[in-house]
N, C-alpha and C positions, 0 to 999 in steps of 0.2 A: 503494501501499501503506499502512498505519496503521503507525504508529510506537509505539502502546498496546503495553504486555507483555499478553500472554494475549489477543488479542483473538479474540472467537467471529466466525463466517463461517458464512454457508451455502455450501454447492457447488450452481451450478443445473445440474446432469448434464451429458448430453453436450449442451451447447449448445440444447437443446431449453429453450422458453421455459416455465419453471415458475412456475406462479401464488403456490403458498405461499411460494416464494423470494422472489419478488417482496413480498409482500406482510408480511414481517417487516421490521420496522429494524434488520437487520443486513448491513454490507457482504456482497457476492457476492464470492465466488473461483469463477475457472473452473479456474485449473489448480493443484491442490493440493501439489505441489513447491514451491510460492510462501510456502505458509504454514508457520509457524516454529514452533518446537519446543513453544513455550508456548502455541500458539494450540488453539482449540479450532474443528473446523467440522463443522457438521450436515449430514450428506450426504440433499441431496434428488434423486428422480429416479434415471434410470441413467446409471449412471458410462460414463464414454468409456474407450475402452480404453487409452489413456494411463493415464486416473485406477485403472483394476483393477491393471494393472503396479504403482503406485505403492503401490497399497492393499497388496498381495500381498507388496514388496520390504519394507517396512515392518516386517510380521509378524515375520520375523527379523533387525531390527536391534537392536543391542544398546544402540543410543545414543537420545536422547531423541526422541521423535517426536508432532506434534500431535496431542492427542483425536482421533480421527474418528467423531462418535454414528454409529450404526448399521453400523459398519463391518462387521459380520456379514450385511447385509442378502442381498446375493447369494446366500451359502449357504444362509440360511435359507428363500430363495423355493426352491431349487432341493432341499431336502427332500420327501419324499413324503409324504401322510397320514398313514400307517401310523407312519414313524418321527418323525415331529413328535409325534403323540401318546403314544409310546413315552418319549420323553424327558419328556415333563410329566410324565407317568405315574410315572415314573424319581423325577421332584423331590415328588412327593406331591400333584399336580393333576390334579384329574376334569377328562378329555379326552374327545372323541371326537370326533374332528375329520373335518368332512365331514360329521357327522350331519346329517339332516334333521329339518326340524320333526315331532314324531311326537304332539304335543299339545303341547307349552311353549311357553312365550314365547319368540322370542328376543330376544338382548339385543345390542345392541353398544357396545363401548369404544373409546373415541380418547384414547391414555397418551402423555404426555410426562415422561420420565424416569420417579419415583415418581407425578406425578399424573396423575389423568383430567380430560382437557381436557371431553369433553364424553359423555355416558351416554343412549342412548336403547332406547326397547321399541319393539318394531315390532308392530304387530296386524293379522292378519287381513282386508282386507277382507269383511265378510258383505254376500252381496247375496239379493236373493230371484229365484225362477225358480217361475213358477205358485203362488207364496204358500209355496214351498219354501227354506229358507235353503242357502244353499252358499257354499263359501270361495272367491272370485275369488283370481286368480295375484298380486296385488299386496298391496302392504304398506301399513297407514300407521303411522308413526311418532311418537310423541312424548316429549322430553326429559328428562330427569329432573333436579332441582334436586340441589343437593349437600346440603339436609335431608333429603332420600329416604332411608329406611332400606336401601335394596339400594345407595346411593353407595356406601358406604363398602367392603365388602365386594365390590363387585365391580369397585371400582378396585384395591383390595389384589389380587385377583386375577389382574388384567390386566396390571398392572404386573408383579406378579410372572413372569408365563411370560413377557414381553418381555422379561424381564430374563434369564431363566434360559435363555433360546434365543439371548441373546449381543447382543439389542437394546437399542436406548434411547428410541426411540420405537416408535408403530404401531397399530395396530390390532385390536381383539379379537372375535371372535363369540361369543356364549354363549349358551343352552340356560337359560330358567330354567323349572323343572318346577312342579306343584301342588304339591309338599311343601315349595316353599322354594329347594329344590337348585338349583343353580346348576353349569354344565358348558359347557368351554371347546370350542367348534366350528371352530373358524379363528384362524389368526394373521396378521397381514398387517405388514410394514414400513415400509408407507405410510398414512402420516395419511388420516382421514378427514372433517372440521370443516361442517357446515350451517350453523350458526348465528352471527349476531354475537356473543352471547357468549363461544363456543366461541374464535372467532378472538383476541377480547381475552383471553381466560383462557390464550391459548397465548402471545399478545404477553407476558404481564405474567411468565408461569414463566420468558416465555426470557430477558426482562430482566433478573430476581431471578439466573436461574443466570451471566447473562452479569458480571453485577456481582460475584457472588462470584466468579467465577472469576478476573477482571480480578484481584481482591484478592489470593487466592493466589498467583497466579502472581506479581505484583510483591512481595510480604511473608512469601512464607511461611503454610504452614497450622501451626494449634497448635489442637490437641483438648486439649479438656476432658474428663476421665473421670469417670464413676458408674458405678451398680449395682446390683444391686438381686438376688443371688444366695440360692439358696433351700437349704435344707434340712429334714429332719424329725427328730422325734423317737419313738424307738423304747422300748418298754418291755423288761424282761429276757426277758419271753415271747415276743417279736417281732413284739406289734400296734405300728402305728402310734396315738401320740399325737397326737390333734387340739394345732396348735400355738394354736386359740383358748383354751383353759383357762387359758392364759398372756398371751396377747397380743391388741389388737386389731387390726383391719387399717391403722390409721393409725400414725404413729411410725417412727422410725430403726430399730429392732427390732419386726417387726408379724407380722402373719399373713398369709396369699394362701390363697387358694381354689381348689379345682375343681370341674368336675362329674363327678357319675359319675351314671349311668344320670339322666341330668336332674336330678339331686338336687344341690343344693353341699355341699360338706364344705369344711373349712381344716383340711388337714394341715400347711399348708406356713409353717416360719420363714421370713423374707423380713428380709435387712438391705438399709436403706438407708444406705450410707456417704455424708458432703458430698461432693460434686463436687469435681477435683482436678486442674489439668495435670500432678502429680506423680504416677506412679503410685505411690512408696511412701506416700505420704500417705494417697490413696484407703484402702490394704491396711490402716495404721495403724488407721485407723478402724474398719474392719471388724473386726481384733481388740478395739476399744474395746466395739463392739457385743456381740461373741459373750460380753464379759465383762458386758455388762447382761443378756445370756438367760442365763448361766450364775446369774445373781443371784435370776430370777425363776425360775428351777425348784431354785433350791435345795431339797436335802433329798429330791426324787423319784429315783428309778432310771430314770435315763433313757441312751438310746445316741444319740450325734448323727452322723444320716450324713448323706452330700453324694455328691458325682459326677453322673455320667447317669441312671441307672436301679440304684438301690439297692436298691427293691423292685421285684418285678412290678407293669408296670401303671402305676408313679407314677414318670413322668420330669421331673428336675428340671431349671432354667436357673440359667444363667451369665451371665444377660445383661449385655451393658458399654451402658451409654450416651454418647455422644458428643454433645457439642455444641462451638461455635466454627469447625466445619467443615461444609463443607455434605454434605448427602446425595448423592451421585452414583452412578449407576452403577462407574465407575472404582474409589471410593473401596469400595463394597461388594465389587467383586472383590479388589481389594487385602486383604481382612480374610477374606473366603474362602479365598485363595491361602496365605494364613499362620496366623491364628489356628485356622480349622476344618480346618484340613489337620493342624496340629500336637496338636491335642485327637484329633481322627481315632485320629493314632496312638499317642496316648499311653491312649486311653479302653480297660477291657479288653473284650473279645469281647463278654460279654452286651450293654453299652451299644447295638450294632447296632441292638437290636429296636425303640427308640425311634422311628428314623426307617420311612418320610420325614415321617412327620406330626410329629415332633418332632426337631429337631438338621441337617434339611436344609440346603442353603448357599441364601445368600443371604438368609436370613429376618430382615426390617428392620420395624420399626415406629416412625411418627415419634410425639414427644413432644410434648408441651405446652410442655415448654422452650423448644420450637424445634429443638432437638437429634432425634437418634434413637437407637434403641434396637437394638442388634446382638443377635439372639434364639440365632443358629444355637449357643455355646458353650453346652455343659454346665455343671453347679454345679463350678466350680474351687476351690469352699472344702475340698474335701480333706486341702489343705494351704497354709501361707503361702507357699512356694514357688510352687508352680501358680499362686497368686492373682499374685502379684507377677509372675511369667513372663506371665500371661496378660495382666495389665494394660499391661507395657512391650512387648509384642508387637501387641498393639493399639494402642496408640499410634503406634509408628513404622509400621504398616501407613496408617493414618487419617492422618499427617504427610508420608509419602513415595510418596503412591500413584500418582504421576505417575513416579516410577521404578521402583516396581515393574512397573507397566504392560510394560515388555522383556518380561518372560519371565512368563507366567501359563498355568501348567499347566492350571486347569480351566477354560481356553478351547478345551482341548481336550478332544472327548466321551471319548474312551478313559479319560481321569484323572476324569471325572464317574462313570463308571461304577463304576470302583475305588473310588471315595468312598461309595458306595451299596454295592457287593457286597462292601467288605471286601477288595480283592485288596493286600496289604501289600508286596509286593514294587514293585507300579506307583506305590504310594503313596509308596515310598520314594525311588523315581526320581522322584518331582514335588519331593519332599523337598530332595534335592540341589541342585534347580536353584531353588529355592525360597530356600534360604540362600545360594547365589549372588550373587543380588538382593540381599537385604535386610543382608546383613555387607558391601554397598555403602555402606549410608545412612549420614548421619551420626546418626540417632538411633540405629542399631545401636552404634555407636562409645559413644553414652551409655547406653545402656541393655545392654550388653554382658553383664552376670552375669547378671541374671535371664531373659535369653533365652535365653544359654547353657546354665541348667539345661534347658530346655524340649528343647532341641537336644541336648544331650549322653543326656537321659536317653532320647529316643530311641536315638541312637545304640546305648543298652546295651540297647534292648529294652523298655524297664520300662514299665511302665503303673499306673495307679492302683489302688488299693484300697478297694472299697466298703463292703467288709464291718465296715471298722473306725468307731470311734469318732473324729471328727476334734479331738477336745478334745486328745488327744494331741498331736499335728501342731501344734497352737499352742500350746500349753503350757496350756491353759486348768485350773484346780484343778475337779476331780469333787467337788462339797461331797454 
């Protein structure tokens, strides 16, 4: 065994030779019970009976356990096609599991974490008989390069599908139709890599992950926070005033666009505060930017509206940017089980209308600065206390994802149903479980006051009001 803190292993199945496990430059572990609590084990192949017993035992453990990648593989394999499709559609993904080629082009994507390893397009082999073309039973394939316009959307959809089913890597089958839309037709927890480039890409990604993992387990995680929350400007008559009337797309206080029936509009004011490891500093910078907006719009009779869906058809985001910590499935699940859950319980009932297209669980996007953007929360700009609470809880979730993994309600499908259906009774039970784990972290002790504001608001059945001008809460003078 290695003495390194936070070792990454591969598990080689039930003793059968696993070619992929052997090809990776990771130590192989055959007995999961030997893994240390801060280790990470990539589960490949079929679990032995002893391994299954171990996995089932640690699911209910209240103590730190190793991170087991693809722990839910057996459970996912047992799902019927109908149930797999239902779960993906619930989360907003287009899915027709088991759908045969109906004229579209089959695509396959092999994914590790949030990155595609290999994406291939399969072409039916065309042959001729007596001069008549017909489609043969076999397929020829071609591998996409990362520069291909389909790479990123297929990568994002495939990684999201695997994540939402509880997986950390696997293989996704999709169908591309002649309108350019892609539908998921199959999911497998088993990776399928056919090229040397794919093998090398997997090796590089795992090496990077193992390095991050080891460092975080040795030194702890420290998240730097940023954000780009949105709000809208409304006239006294209730019309949305384009933010582009006052702001350019660039700058710390700028505007952002949406597409309506294919046409680009610029209704959103977007604030881009300076990143900081301190939630209060980010919040303070947002307040300064709100003053900038006040100066630019001075003299005009406007109302500033934030929240999830202050006007029908225009959902607003309170995306939080994180850097200094790796994007992992465990970290994203921690954010869903804390930040998303709390925001779900505090939002007004009408806000649910934006899901699943907006505000769904596990909505994440990498950023050019090397970090990532958690996109599930709505615009928490409705009040400074909500904003500070959202930042504080995000930081605690990101830095203590390991500790929060001991109990994550959204790992259970009934709680995910409750999230989308608005079953408040079940969500409050999830909240109770989450509070038990969050309050044991060192981060909670540091940020207790802003986080308790959120918890206490839920306990009092409060929700924010999206119909009021946010300037009163932020104490921004109305000029």
